[in-house]
N, C-alpha and C positions, 0 to 999 in steps of 0.2 A: 627602178624596180623591174626585174625581169618578168616575162609573161607567165612563168610558172610559179612565181612567188605567191600570188593570191590563192592559187589552188593549194599550195603547201600550207599556208596559214589556215585555210578553211579546214583542211584535213586534221591539222594539229588541234584546232579548236574543238572539232567534233570528237577527237580522241580524248581530250581533257574532259569534255562534258560527259562522255560515256563512262570515263573512269570515276567521275564524281557520282554519277548515278549508281555505279556498282558499289562504291563505298557506302552510299546512303542506304542501298538495299541491304548490304551486309550488316550495317549498324542497326537496322530495324528487324533483323532476323533472329530467330531462336533455334539453336541446335538442341535436339532432344536425344538424350542417351538413356538406354535401359528402359525404354517404354514397352508396355505390353502390346505386342504386335496384333493387329486386326481386332483390337478391343478399344472401346472408348476410354480415354484417360483424360484427367483434368489438366487442361492446357492453360486456361485463364479463368479467373473469377472476377466478376464485376459487381459493384454495389452501387445502385442508383437510388438517390434519395429524392423524393418528390413531396409536394405539399406546400402549404403556405408558411414556409420558414425561410430565414435568411440563408445566404450562401455560406456564411461562416458557421452557422449552426449545423447546416447540412454536412459541411466538411468535417466538423467535429464528430457528428454522429456516425458518418461513414468510416472514419478512422477507428472509432471504438468498436464498431460492428465487425471490422475485419478481424479483430482479435477473438471474436465469438465463432468464427468459422470452425467447423469440425476439422481435426487434423487431417482426415482423409480427403478433404476437399480443398486443402491449401496448396498453392503452387509455390515452388521455390526455384529461383533461377540465380545463377552467378553471372554477373556482368563482366564481359571481357572488353577489350579496346574497341572492337567494331561489331561485336555481337554478344549474345548471352547464351548460357548453357543451362539446360534443365536436365537434371538427372533423376531417374527412377520416379516419374510422375505417378500418382496413385490412379488406380482404375476408378472410373466414375461409377457411383452407386447412388440411386435416388434416396436411399435411406440416410446417407450422410448429408445430403442437402436438407432433408427433413429435420435431422438433428440440429443442423446449423440454424434453421428457422426457430426451433425451440430456444436455442441459446440466445439468438438475437432478440427474441421477444422478451426473454427474462431481463436482458440488459436494458431494453427500452422501458420496461416496467420500472426498473430500478431508477431510471432517469425521470420518471413521472409521465411517461407516455403509455396510456392504457387503452387507447382506441386505435392501435396501429393496424396496418394491413401489410402483410409480407407475402409476396409471390415470387416464383422463380421460373425460369425456362432455360433450355439448353439449345445449343447449336453445335453441330458436328462438322468439322472441316476435314475431309479425307485427303491425305497426302501420302500416296503409296500405301504402306501398311500401317500408317499412323492415323488414328481416329481422334483428332484433336477436338476436345470438347470444351466449349466455353459456357460457363454457368453464370447467369445474370440474375441477381436478386433485385427486385423492385420493391422499395420500402417506402410506405407513406406513414410516418410516425403519428399523424393526427395532432390534435391539440394537446399540449402539455397540461396536466392537472396541477393547479396551483393551490397553495394552502390558504384557506379562507379564514380559519381561526386556529389558534394553537394555545393549549393551556395544560396545566398540571392538575391532576385530581388524585393526589396521593393521600390515602387515608391514614396518615400518621402526621400529627401536627408539626413536629419539628422538621421532618423531612420535607413537608409541604412548604414550610416557612423558608427553609434553605433554598429550595428550588425557586420560589417566588423572588427572594432577595437577590438572586443571581441571574434572573431571567434576561437581563440586558445583554448577557454574554452568550445567550443561547445560539446554537448553530441553525435553529429552525426559526424562520421569520414569516410573518404573514405576507403573502404575495409571492413567496419563493416557490419553485417547482417542488412537487411532492416527490422528492427523490430519496433513494435509500441512503446514500452517503452522508448527507447532513443529519438525517434522523439517527443513523448509527453513531455518528460523532456526538450527537446530543446525549444519547444513552451513556457513552463513555465519559462525557463531561459530568453528568450527574453522579456516576459512580465515583469519580475522583473527588467531587465536592463532598459526598457523604463519607468517604474514607478519610478525607482531611478533617472531618468533623467528629471522628471517633468511631465510625461504623466500620470496624476492621474487616468484617466478613461480608459486607455488602457487595453484591455483584450484579452484572447485567441480567442474570437469570431471574432476578427479583422484579424486574420492570417489564411492562408490556405497553405497546402503543395501539390504541384503538382509533380507527378512522372511518369516516363515512362520507359519501358524496351526495347524500340526499337531504334536501331541506324538507323537514316533516310538514311544514306549513303548506307545501305544495300538494299534499295529499288530503287536506281538509276539504270536505265538500262545501260548496257554496252555490246559491241560486242567484246571487247578485251578478248581473251582467258585467258591471264594472270590475268587481273582484275577479270574475272569471277571466276577463281580459288581462288583468294584472298578473294572474297566475300563468297564463299563456306566455306573456312577455318574459316572466322569470324563467320559465322552462326553456324558452328560446335562448336567453342569455346563458343558461347553464350549458346548453349544447355548444354554444360558440365559445364560452369561457368556462370550462369545467373546473370545479373547485372541490376541495376536500377539507374536512374539519379533523384535526388531530388532537388526541388527548393521551397523555402519558399517565399510567396508573401502576399500582403494585399488582403483580400477577396473582390471580386467585390461587390459594393453596400454597403460598410460599412458606419457607422455613422461618418461623418467627424469631429464631435465634440470630438470624441475619440482621435484625433490627436492633441489636444490642450495642450500646455505646461502650467502648472498652478504654480502660486506662492502663498505662504502662506499669507492669509489676517488676519482678526480678529481671535483671540483665546479667547474663553470663557470657563471657568472652573467652574464646580459645585462640590465642594469637599464633600458635604454632601447630595447628591441627593438621593431621594428615592420615592417610590410610595405614601407616605403619606405627601410629601412636597408640592404637588400642592395646590395653594391657600394660602400658608403660606407667611407671610411677609419675605422679604429678604433684604440683604445688598449687595451693590456692591462696589468693590474697584479695582483700576488699580494697578497692581504690575508688574513692568518690562515689560510693554506692554501687559500683560494678564489681561483680565477682570475676576475677581473672584467673583462669586455670591454665597453667603452663606445664609442658612436658620437658622442655630442654633449656629453659631460661634464656632463650634466644632474644627475647625482647624485654625491655623495661616495662613493667605493668603500667606505670604512670602515663605512658604515651597514648593509651587507648581512650580514656574518657574524653580527651580534647577532640577526638575524631568521631565521637558518637553524638548525634544531634537530638536524641530523645532520652528522657530521664525518668526515673521512677516517680510515679504519681502524675505524670503528664497525661493529658487526653491524647489518645492515639492519633497520629497525623501521618498520612501516607507520604507527604512531601518530605518530612524529616526522616522517615524510613528510607526513602529512595536516596535522599541526600547523603545519608550515612554510607549506603552501599557505594555510591559514586565516589565518595571521598576515599574510602579504602582502596577502590580500584585505581584511582588517580595517583596514589602514592607510588605505585610500581613495585612495592615491596612484597605484595601478596599476589599470587597468580589466580587464586580462587577465593571469592568472598560470598558467604552465605549467611543470611539472617532469617531465622525461623521463629515465627510467632506461635505461641501455644496458649490458647484461651483456656482459662480455668473453668471447670464444669460448674454451671449454675452461678457464675460470678461475672462481674463486669470488669475483670482484670485479665490481662494477657502477659505472660512472661516471654522474654526474647533471648534466644541463643545465637550468638555471633561466632561463626567458625571461619577462621582465616588460615588458608594454606599458603605458606611462604613460597616465594619464587627462589631460584638459585641466588645465593648471596652475591656471587661475583659474575660479571659479564665481561668477556674479553672481545675486543674488536680490532681488526687490522685492515688498513686500506693502502693499496699501492697506486700511486699517481705518476703519470708521465707527461712531460711537456716538451715541445720542440719549437725553436725560434730561429728564424733566418734573418741575418743582418749583413749589410754590405761591408761593414767594418770587421765584425768578428766572425762572419761565416755562419755555419750551421751550429746551433747549440741544442743539446739534448739533455734533459734532466729527469731524474727519478726521485720521487719522494715517498716515504713510508710513514703512515700515521698509525700509531698503536694506542689503544685505549683500554683501561681497566676500570670497570665501574663496580662500586660497592653499593648494593641496594639496602643495606642495613647498617649504615655507619654508626658506630657508638651504640648499637642495640636500640636505636631510636627511630627506625624506619626512615632514616634519611639516606638520600642517594649522594654519593661522593665519588 
């Protein structure tokens, strides 16, 4: 080794290290374009979750809270190979941070956190005429409120019986967080149960949920030292493990007609309904208790009853109603499917009108495919294939695809 080689190796090593540091610095940098000069703009937003919660729970809460940030306080960067680019960052405004706090608190409440603490502060890093502002939200969710008891108190005997009989499938359970999502899902489940039991017009607006976090027994006065001590212990437990009692009832002042059980009355089907059929001559035919009204004789009337899953005299069932809509949609023969129920005034019967708008009868498709193959024996081979297809969506006037 010549005397100059160690020096050469050392210089080369230092050059490589310096290059790596430059690459690392570039990869960690952000180029800001279109920023408001000499004005604070949102450069970074941090969300810190503190409190006695697991790291997984904290990560989940932080992820969901990011979606609650006001649009004017969100930062958007596009990552490149060695750096990221931020375009037109928003001017920082305290009011947008305050809006974000309101949105975050609403989300925490919906998750069962009602004793949260949310604060924020800002730090400005001046770089030339760039006033890069970092907004940091410090959030302490507090203890999640859990459901201590859950019951139905529906002042209508049959509705109450249906709810109790299916309570095992409830989305709300004792011990679960008092969260908005499962309670909302429970309302939807009850509505489906009642509609599948004949209550055609029943909706979520008829229900209300009442809840409280106070144990009335804790307010009763007592002079017994032992009882006083027990009350203090209960209050301490309430603070450490907050609980709520939830009860679902009928909303006061609801429309009583929404509690009417309906039976299926007349069923009328229009298999070739469209915007241009108004005023056209039509033919009517009764097929298995269903009145079929046709304008163009495009379909055989007998194909309709086998695809309709509710019948005259049946108790209304939302599942059969939805199944019928899905069935007609799945056939591919009709592009629009509509079923309109019409409740008879002062009666427990509803008539149904089925309107089916046909799709185009024929569908033509063509595909061009190419392939290339190299072989030592035959050389280069190149091939082209053409696939042509013609589809009939109403073969034999029976809504069959061929």
